[in-house]
N, C-alpha and C positions, 0 to 999 in steps of 0.2 A: 216526762220532761225531755224525751229525746229530740223534740222539735225546738228546744231552747237553743238560741244562738248566742255566741260570744259577742260581747261589746265590740263594735268595729275598732275602737282604739286599742283594745287588748289584742285583737287580731293582728294589727300592725306591729304591736310590741312583741308578739310571739312569732313573728315571721323572721327567720334567720337571714342575715345578709347573703347576697349571692357570692358564690366562690369564684374568685378571679382565675382565669386561665393561666395567669403568670405565677400563681401560688405554687411554691415548691414544698411538698410535704417534708417536715423536719423529723426524720427518723429518730434523731437524738432526743427529741422532746415527746416521743410517743409515751402514753401512760404506762404501757407495759415495760418499755425500755427504762423508764425512770423509776419503776417499781412502786407507783402510787395509784394504780388502777383500782386498788381495794380500799382506798382511803374514803371515809364518809364525806370529806369535804376537801376541795382544792381551791386555793386562793392564788390568782395570778395578779401580781401588783408591780406596775412599772409605769413610767411616764408615757405620754402619747408618742407614737412613732416606733414602738418596739414590737409591733405585730401581735398584740394580745388577742385581738379579735380573730386574726388569721389562725392563730393557734387553737382558739376555741372552735373554729369551724373544722379544723383538722380533727380535733378530739370528738366533735359531734359525729362526723362521718365514721370515725373509728368505732364509737359506741353503737351507732346504728348497724354497722357491719357485724357486731357481736349479738345483735338482736334486741338491744335495749331501745326503749322509747325515750327520745330526747326532746325536752321542752326548752325552747329558747325564749329568753325574756330580755329585752333591752330596757334597762332601768331609766327612769326619769325622776323629776323632782316630786312627783305626786305619789310615788310608790310607797306602800305600807304593807302590813301583813295581809290585809283583806284583799288588796289588789293582786298580790303574789298568789294567794290561794285561788282566787278566781281565774287568774291567767293559767296557772299550772293545771287546775282542775278542768278548765275549758278545753285545753289541748288533749288531756287524757280522755275526756268524754268523747271528743271527736275521734280519737284513736279507737276507743272501744266500739263506737258506732260503726266505724269502717270494718272492724273485725267481727261484726255481728253481735256484739255484746250490748249490755244495758248501760246507757249513758245518763240515766236519770239522776245520778248523784250530783250533776252540775247544778241542779236547782238548789241543793243544800247550801252551796256556797253563795248563791244569790240571796238566800234568805238570811244568812248570818250577818249580824251587825258588828260582832266582835272579831277582830282579825285573828286573835289567838285561837278562838274556837273554830274559826274557819280552817286554820292551819291544822288543828287537831283532827278535824274530820278528814281533811285531805290526806294526812299521813296514815290515818286508819284505813282509808280506801286504798291507798298505794300498797299497804302491807298485804292486802288481799289479792293484789294483781299477780297474774302468773308470769310476769316479765319484769326486768329491771327498769327503773326510771332514773334518768339523769336530768337534773334541772340546771341549765346554764344561764347565769344572769350576768350580762355584760354591762359595763359602765356604771358600776355601783356608786362611784363617786358623785354621780349626778343627783342622788337622792338628798332631800333636805332633812336635817336633824338626824335623830337616831332611830326613826321608825322602821326603816328598812333593815338596819343593822340588828335591831331587836328581833325582827322576823327571821333573819338568817340564823341568828343564834338559837332561836327556838327550833328551827328545822333541823339543825345539827344535833342538838341535845336529844331530840326525840325521833331521829331518823330510823325507820325500819331498815332491815338488812338489805332490801332491794332498792334502796334510794341513795343517790349520790348528788351532792350539791357542788357546782363549779361556779366560782364568781371571779370577775376581773374588775380592777379598779386602778385608776391612775395614782391615787395617793390615799392618805388617811390610814386608819388603823382597822382595816377590814378584818373581821373575825378575830381580833385581838381581845377575846373574851376570856377571862381568867380560867374558867372551868373547862373550856374547850380549846385552849391555846396549845395544848400538848401536840407535838408533831406526829404522834400516832393517830391523832384524829384529823388534824388539818395539815395537808401538805402545802408548802408555799413555793411558788415560782417567782423569782425576782428578776431584776434587770440583768444581772450577770448571766442568768440562765437563758434569757431571751436573746441576748446579743448573739449575732452570727459568729460561728467559728470560722476559722480560715477555710476549711473544707466546704462549709455551706456557702460562703461567699463565692468560691470558685464554681460550685455547682449552679448557683443562681445566674452568674454571669454567662456560663456556658449555655444555659437554657435560653437566654435572651440573644446571645451573639454567636452561638456555635463556636467555630474556630477562628472567628475574626479577632478575638482578643486572646492573647497568649496567657498561659498560666502566670508568667512573670508579671505581666501587666495587671492581671486580676489580683495578684498578691499585693501590688502597690495600691490598688483601689481598696483592698481590705484594710491596709494600714491607714489610709486616709479616712475611711469611714468608721474605723474602730469597731466594726461589728454592729454598728447602729443600723437597724433595718430601714428606718426612714431615710437615713443618709444614703444608703446604697440605692434605695428606690429613686431618690432625687438624682443621683449620679447616672443611673441607668437611663432615666428620662432625658437627661442632657446628652448622653452619648448616642441615643437612638435618633436624635434630631441632627446629628453631625454627619457631614459627608466624608469627613476624614476622622475615623474613630481614634486612630493612634495620636493624632494631634490633639483631639479633644481630651484624651486621657492625660496627656502632658499638661493640659491647661485647666484641669479640674480645679475649681475654686468656688468658694462661697461668695465671691465678690462680683460674680457675673452670672448671667443666664438663669436657668430654672431654679438653681439652688438659691441664688440671691433673691429671686422673686418670691420664693417660698418664705424665706426668713423675713422679708419686708412685710409680706401679707399676714404672716402668722405670729411673728415676734414683735413687730413694731406697730402695725396698723391695728391689731386686735387687742393690744395691751393698753391699760391705762397709762397715761404719761409718766406717773411716778414709778410704775413698774418698768417700763422700757428704759427710762433714765437710769434707774438703779442697776438694771441688767447690763447696760452698756458700761457702767463704771466698774462693776466687779469682774468684767471680762478680762481685765489686766492681770487677775490673780491666776497663777498656775493651778493652785488648789484653793478651795474656798471653805471657810469655817464661819459659823455664826459669830463667834467671838472676834474673829479677824474683821468681819464686816462691821461689827458694832464699834470696834476700836477706830476704824477708819472713817466711818460715816455715823458719827455720834448723834446727829440730828435726825436720823432716819429711824423708823420703827422696823428694825432689821428683821426681827422674828416674823412679823406679819408679812413683810415683803418676800422673804425667802419661801415661806409656806405657800403664798399665792403663786409665786413663780414655779415652784415645784409642781403645784397642782395644775397650772394652766399652760406650761411649756414643756417641750420634750428634750430640753438641752442639757439636763444635769445627769451626772452619774455619781451615785453614792458609793462610798467604801462600805463594805459589809460591817455592820455593827458599830458604825462610827458616824459622827456628825460631819466628817470631812467629805467633800464632794468636789467634782470638777466639771467643766463644760466639755461637751463633745467638740472635737477639733474643728469640724465644719462650722458649727454655730459660733464658736469662738473666733474663727477666722473672719466671719462676717461682722461680728460685734466689735472686733478690734479696729476695723476701719472707722467705725463710728466713735470709738474711744479716742483714736488719734486725731479726730477733728475737734476734740474738747480743747479749751485754752491750755497752753503749755503750763501755766502756773498751777492750774487745778490738777493736771496730770502729775506734776512733780509732788504736789502735796499728798495725793493719794499714795504714791509710791513711797514717800518718806514715812508716812504713818504706817504703811504696811511693813516697811523695813523694821521700824521700831518694835512692832508687835511680834513679828516673826523672829527677830533676834531674841526677844524675851523668852520665847518658847524654844530657843536653841535650834531653830530651823535655819541654820546659817546659810545654806545654799540658796534658799528662796529669798532670804533677807538680803543677801549679796546682790542678787539680780535686781531687786527693787532699789537698792542703793545706787546701782549704776543708772537706773532709769531716773532717779531723782537727781542725778548729776553729782553724787558724792562718791567719787572714784576711790579715794583713800579708804573710806569706810567699806566699800565693796571689796577691795583687795584684802583688807584686814579680816573681813568675814570669810572670804574665800580661803585664806590660810588655815582657818579653823576647821574646814570641812572637806577640802578636796581630796585628801588622802583617803578618807572613808568613802567618798563618792567613787573614787577609782577602784578601791578594794571590792566594792559591790558590783564592779563590772561596767559601770557607766563611764567608760573611757572617753566617749565622744564629748560628754559634758565637761570633763577635765580639760580636754584639748581646746574646747571653745574658750575657756578661761586663759589657758596658756597662750593661745594665739591672740587673745585680746590684750594681754599684758604687754606694755612696752618692755623691751629687752632690759633696760636699766632697772625697771621696777622688779622684774623677775630676779635679776642679779642681787637686788637688795633684800628681797624677802626670802630668807633661808628656809622658812617653814614650808614653802611651796616647792622646794627643789625635789624632794623625794617623790611627791605626787606627780610632778611634771615629768621627772625622769622615767618613772614607771609607765605612765601613759604613752610617752613617746616610744619607749622600748617595745611596747605591746602593739604598736601600729606601724612597724617598718619605717620609723623615723630615727634610725640608729645614730646617725651623726649628731642630731640635735640632742639625743639622750646622752651620748658620750660627753658632750660639752657640759651638760649639767652634772654628770658624774664627776667630771673634773672639778667643778665647784665644790661638790661634797667632799672629795678627797683632800683638796687644798685647804678648805676652810674648817673641816671637821675631822681631819685625818687622825687627830689624837684620840677620838672616840672609836673604840674597836667595833662597836655595834654599827656605827655609821659606815666604817670601811667595809664591814661584812655585807651590809645591805647594798652598798655601791657595787660590790662584786656580784651579788645576786642580780642586780639590774643589768649589769654588763653581760652576764651569762644569758639572761633571758633575751636581751636585745640581739645577741649573736644567734640565738635559736631562731628568732623570728626573721632574721636576715639570712638564714640558711648557712650559717658559719659555725658548725659544731666544733671545729678545732678551737676557735676563739672562745667559745662557751666553756670548753674544758679548761683552757688556760686561765680563765677568769675565776673559776670556782675550785680548781684543783688544790690550791694552797689551803683552803678552808676545809677540805675533806681530810687532808693529812693531819692538820691540827684541829683540836676541838673548837668548834665555833663558840662564840659567846653565848651566854644564857639568853634564850630567845623568847620574845612574846609569842602568843598564839598565832598571830597573823604571819609573822616572819618565819616561824617554824614550818607552817604549812607551805609557804612559798619555797623554802629551802628543800622540802621533801619533793615538791613538784619538779624543781630543778634536778634533783638527784634522779628522779624517775625519767626525766628527759635524757639525762646523760646515759643512763642504762639503756634506754631505747636506742640512742644513737650508736651505742656499742653492740647492738643486737642482742642484748641480754633481756629478751622480751618478757620472760616470766618474772624476772627481778623488777623490771619497770612496772609491770602490772601490780605486783605485790605492794610496791611503794605507793603507787597512785590509789590503790584500793584503801590503804590506811588513811590517806588524806580524805578520800571521798566518804568514808564511813565515820570519821571522827566528827564529833559534834562541834559545829561552829556557832559562835555567838551572833552571827549575822546570816539570815536566810539567803540574802542575795550575796553570795560569796563567790568571787571569781576563782579563788584557789580550788574550792571543792568542785566547781563546775569544770575547770580545766582537768582536774584529776579524773572525773567521770569521762570526759572526752578521751583522755589518755587510755583508760581501761578499754573503752570501746574500740579505739584505734589498735590497741595491742591484739585484741581478738581478731579484727579484720586482717591485720598484718600476718597473723598465723594461719589465716584461712578459715577460722572458726566463725563463719558468717552467721550461723544460726544463733550462736552465743552473743555475737555482736548485736544482732537485731533485738534479741530479748533484753539485753542490758540497756541499750541506748533508747529503745522506744519509751520506756518508763522515765529514763533520765531526761530525755529531751522534753517530754511533756511537763515534767516538774520544773525544769529550768525556764521554759517559756513562760510558765505561770509566774515565776518569781522575778525574772529579769526582763521579759519581753521577747518577742519573736526575733527582732533584729539586733539583739545584743550579741557581741562577738562569740560568747560561749555557746549559746544555742545554735548559732550559725556554724561553728566548727563541728559540733555534734551532728548537725544536719548533713554535713558532707560525708561523714562515716556511715550514717544510717542510710543515706541515699545510695551510696556505693554498695552497701550490703543488700539492700532491697533489689537493686538492679541485678546483682549476682544471683539472687534467689528467684529471679524471673519477673520482678515488678517493672511496670512502666509508668502508670499514672501516679502512683504514690511517690516514687523518688523524684519525679518531675515537680510535684506539688511541694514536697519538702524543701527543695532547693530554690523555689521561685522567690524572686525579690530578695535575694540574700547575697548574690554574687559580689555586689559592690562592697558590702561589709566584709566578706571573706577576703577579697583582694586587699583590703585596707588593714585588717586587724586579725588575720589568722596565720597560723604556722604554715610553713611550706607544704607539709603533708596534706593539710586540709585544702589548700589552694589547688594542688594537683588533683585530689579526689573530686573536687567540685567541677573543675574544667573537664576532666575525663568523663565523668558521669553525664554532664550536659552534652558533650560531644557525642557520646554513644547513644543517648536518648534521641538526639536530633537525627543521627544517621538511621537509627531504627525506625523513626517516623518518616523516612524518605526524604529528609532534608540534609543531604550529604554536604551541600555547600555551607549550610549553617553549622554543621558539626565541624567541618574543617576550619570555619571561621573562629569557633571557640578555641580550637587548638592553636591557630595562628595568634590569637590574643594571649594565650598562655606563653607562647614562645616570645612574643614581644615584651610581655611583662617581665619574663625572666631576663631578657636582654637589658631592659631598662634598669633593673635592680641588681644586675650582675649576679643573678641566681641561676647557675647553669642547669640545675636539676629541673627547673621548670621548662627550660628550653629542650632538654633531652627527653623529658616525658612527653611533651607535645610532638616532637619530631618522631619519636618511636611509635606513637599512636597513629600518626599520619602514614608512616611506613606500613604499618599493619593494615590500615584501611585500603591503601592503594595496592598493596600486594594482593589482598583478597579480591580486588577488582582487576587484577592482571594488567597493571600499568608499569611495565619495566623501566621506562625512561624516567618517569616521575619518581619511582622508588630509588633508582640509582642516584638521582640528583639529591634526594633527601638523605640518603645514606652518606653521601660525600659531605653534606652539611653537618650531619651528626658526627662524623669522624673528626671534622675540623674543631667542633666544640669540645669533644672528648680529649683532644690533644692541646686545647687552648690553655691560656694562662689561668683561667678561673677554675680549672679542673686539675691541672698538674700539681703534684706534691700535696695532694689532699687525701691522706689515708682514710679519713672518716667517711668519705663518700666513694672511695675507690671501688668497693664491691658493688655498690648500687649502680654506679656508672657502667661497670663492666657487664653486669647482668643485662641492663637495658640495651646497651650497644650490641651485644652478641645475640640477644633475642631478636632485635630488629634485623640484623644481618641474616639471621636464620629464616625470618619470614621472606627476605629477598631471595635467598638461595632455594627455599622451598618453591617459591613462585617460578624460578628458573629451572626447577627440577634438578638442581645440583645437590644431590642427596648427601654425598660424602662431606661436602663443605658444611651443609646444614647440620649434620651430626656433630661436627667439630665445634661449631658455634654453640649448639645446644648443650653440649657437654660442659663447656665453660660456663654457660649461663646457669646450668643446673647446680654446678659446684657453688656458685655465688648464692643462689637461692637457698640452698641448704645451709650455707654458712650464716645467712641473715635470718633464717627461720621464716621465710616467706612462703606460707602454705599454698595460697591460690596460684602464685607464680610457679611453684614447684609442680603442681598438677598440670598446669598448662604446658610447661616445658617437657614434662614426661610424655604427654600426649603427642607433642610435636616430634620428640625424639623417636617415639614408637613409629610414627608415620615415616620419618626419614630412614630409620633402620630397616623398616619393612621393604622400602624401595631400593635400598643400597646394598643389602645383604640378604642372606637366606636365614638369618637368625629368627627364632620364634620370639615375637615381641608380645605375646599374649599376657605375660606377667606384668609388663609395663602398663598395658591397658587395664588389667585387672586391679593393679595397685592404685592407678589413677582413679578408677571408678570407685573403689572402696573408700579412698580418702575424701573424694568429692561428696559422696553420698553421706558419709558420716558427719560432715560439717555443714551440709546444706547447699553446696554449690550446684548451680543449674546451668548458667550461661557458659561457664568454662567447658563443661562437657559438650554442650550443644554447638558452640560457636567458635571453638578454637580452630578446627579444620574439618572439612567434610570427610576426609579419609579417616580422621580420628573417630568420628561418629560411626563410620562403617566398621572400624575395628572393635568399638565397644559393642556394637550390635552382634558381631560374630561371637563374642565371648558370652553373650546372653544365654546361649544354649546351656552353659554350665553354671549359671547363677540365676538369681531371681530378678535380675535387672531386665527391664524392658524400656525401649524408647518411649513407650506410652507413659511410663512413670514420669519422665521429664516433661512430656507434653501436659500431663495433668498438673504438674507443679506450675507450669507457665500459665495455664488457663485458670488456676485457682483465683477466686475473687480477691481483689485488693481491698485496701482500706476504703470504706464507703464514703463517697463524696456527696451523695444525695439520699433522699428518703426512699422508702419502699414504694411499690406501686400503689396507686390509689385504690382503696377498697371499692367494690362495686363492679369492677371489670369482671368479665367472665373468666372462669378458671382456665378454660381452653386458651383464651386470648392472652392471659398472663403467662401461661406456660410457653406459648409461642414467642411471646415477647422476651422471656428470659432466655429461651433457646437461641433466639437471634442475637441477643446481646452477648451471650456466652460465646457463640461462634465468632462474633466480631472480635471479642477480646482474645479468643483462642488464636485467631489468625494474626492479630497485632503482636501478640507475645511471641509466637513461634517464628513467623517469617518477617523479614524486613519488607518495607513497602515495595522495593524494587523486585524482590523475590515474589511477592504477591502479584505484581504486574506481569512478570514473566510467566508465572504459573497460569494466569488467566489466558495468556496467548498460547501456552502449551495446550490448554484445553480446546483451542480452536484448530489444533493440528498444524500450527505453524512450525517451520524448521528453525534451527538456531540462526541461520543466515537471515531469514525473513524477520525474526524477532529483532535481531541486531539492526536491520534497516528500519523497522517500525519504531524502535525506541532510540535510534540514532546513537548506538553504542557499539563497541567492538565485539566481534564474534567471540573472542577469547573471554571477554567479560560475561557474555551470555553463558558460555560453557561453564564458567566458574559458578555462576548463580544456579544453573541447572543442577550442577553437582551438589551444591548446598541443599537445594530443594529435595533431591533424592535422599540425602542423608537425614535431613530433618523429618521427612515424612516416612522414613523407613521403606523407601520404594526402590525397586530394581531397575525400572525403565520409565519412559515418559508416560505411557498409558497407565502404568501402576501408580505413578505420582498423582495423575489427575483423578484416578479412582479413589486413592486415599484422601485426596483433598475433598472430594464429594462426601466421602464417608465422615470426615471430621467436620464438615460444615464450613470449610474454608472457602470453597468455590460454590457460588450460588447455582443450584440445580434447577431453578425455575425455568421452565420452557425448554429444557434439554431432554 
């Protein structure tokens, strides 16, 4: 029977699709990573456009790399048990023939008339094979009736140990067979699993556009596409056709271009009229439920229409284990243009009916929105009164503010139940003056209620914190600390503890603050989306970073940020504040790509709704990342923006932090006139009205001012004055418990003392090194000053410290943004690939782009003067960079630096 050939139709059905060059392997969804490679069956179920087939192709190649024989079958309406048996058997017969074996058993399948008997014989034959067999069946939903499902169930029930079944379907109850539904037998991959993560979106955009699209812009595209693979594909197609990519990103919409054309062709033209009409009308719902649709569209067969739409369109997202669903943002954007073309009377009727049903379900927020659309403003405001406090407590501050901004002033003044929610939301978004006005309403109208007065004091204290006015915060809450506050409900008590934690933090009692915040974070909340718990977790992470315990901060916040993003969304203020601390931590530990990705498309939220510490951390991290990438002008622009923001809000600490970082950068580049101008501006702010007579920030201001002046005097080689400034700064850092700053100042003091006196400063270097290594600091040791790194290298003779330890930390792999290398490449090629990538990452992490550029010219034997001329920079700047290069590469001279660079793979040796 070896001469038997497979039916041509089955040949086509068993031919796998071609793998696109644009396909990015998804490491997160590899079978081994997910821990399901051993499962007898895997079911991938999601609407069209979620990359099911692409994932099956990835799994096919992975299984082939392990030595398994993979049979691909694209299902159609004619498939049953017999056709499956013949298709799988035919492929296996061909494989056996290619390997020199007997393929005669193919004839047995041709002779069988019973599908079950054919499957039985197939499984018996597979059991005797000396290799694993994986059967992948795509598009199972295309089959008619239950014939194919019965065949799949039989295969799983009777599968031998070397057989695995993988199926994909758009909808239906694939493999929901009672006796095999156990998760130990069938692994299930759903829509939420297939949606792109933030990191995957960035990796895919980078694959298509290299560095033409920033991580910030890629983050925005991820938010717009919501992780929908097809949506991202449509956006990429639109951007690739544009001559101005940045303008195209700003104009991404489902109302024009390729995205609109796709929805017209696939949602409108291909759907039956009753389906497209129904889809258009339900697009006005933020969330969709069969009962909601039935209540609004009583004349429609809602169950049938929804089932058909879920099966035939890719636009719905289901909540896990629930009938609730929603539309993808891009699809809804397109459909809403059609909805708004409906007669106004019909639109009002739909919203009025939706409002009635949603109100009955106590979904007041959604009901209020539909009341507005129906023109029933009074009903909308009454519903909003019942829900906005809870909405704000869950952290959805922007939604509360939309309502507050929508309400006429007289209406807000009249509706007392809105005051507390409005005041809280305004206080948490740097709109202090508006918050204070509403606080006055509360005190004047409800002053007889001690609980109302207490909450008004809490709001006032929090508003002052966000406005960087710790003195006013203390004044607001001090009386309630002295006297016992009223009996508090759960939510108010958690807020009160957060305020106490913030007060302790502002008084530099960092351990006490962390203890209070930990209590809030660990207490059980009745609401998963809890602003108070999230803020407390941010506070705990911030306290670790403040003390210089960067490793502890990273460990604590990585898990907390992931959890908060899942509960609240990536651009909620709480995850955004957490992101600033984690990004600063990862930068200090040597990261580049990950802190950049963590902060991307969050700065606007941080500016609007974060405490001053988070704002400063975000701007400083972004500036340092930009400078490290060779974009010094971009880094300085970030710092200028922070300075302007501080000036506009009368928040001097933002101005001081930005100016001090600019002083540091310009001092390292040996620009004395620029540094002098910035120091004069810094001095003026420190002596200005917004800083004078403010004891709560006095130590912080003194530390930053004297450290900046120290960088100036170190640049000018005025060693004695530098020691004086650093001694003052060190005293403040120790008082405030600032761990990283203390290490930086110790290193600078050691440098200044070594040059100004004959004192042995090895103890300062030794202590700085010990503190930094214990907590995980890397950047501070490497980048504070080149002379400091030389001093650390000298004491390495008596310790186990080596500069290479820091280099290894910097070159360690960061959080993966893309999948593994594609199986099938040669081992040698993969190794070379990894080496090249590691060397590039090594250079990027260790040296700035300017240092890499100068190192390349050093390798051509150019003098400092020639390098200065070639790069159009000053000779002093070149000398500073060369000194940094020597220190970072542990080199004694130019030739040694070039040799070390070759050895470390930083300089390409090809052709040399």
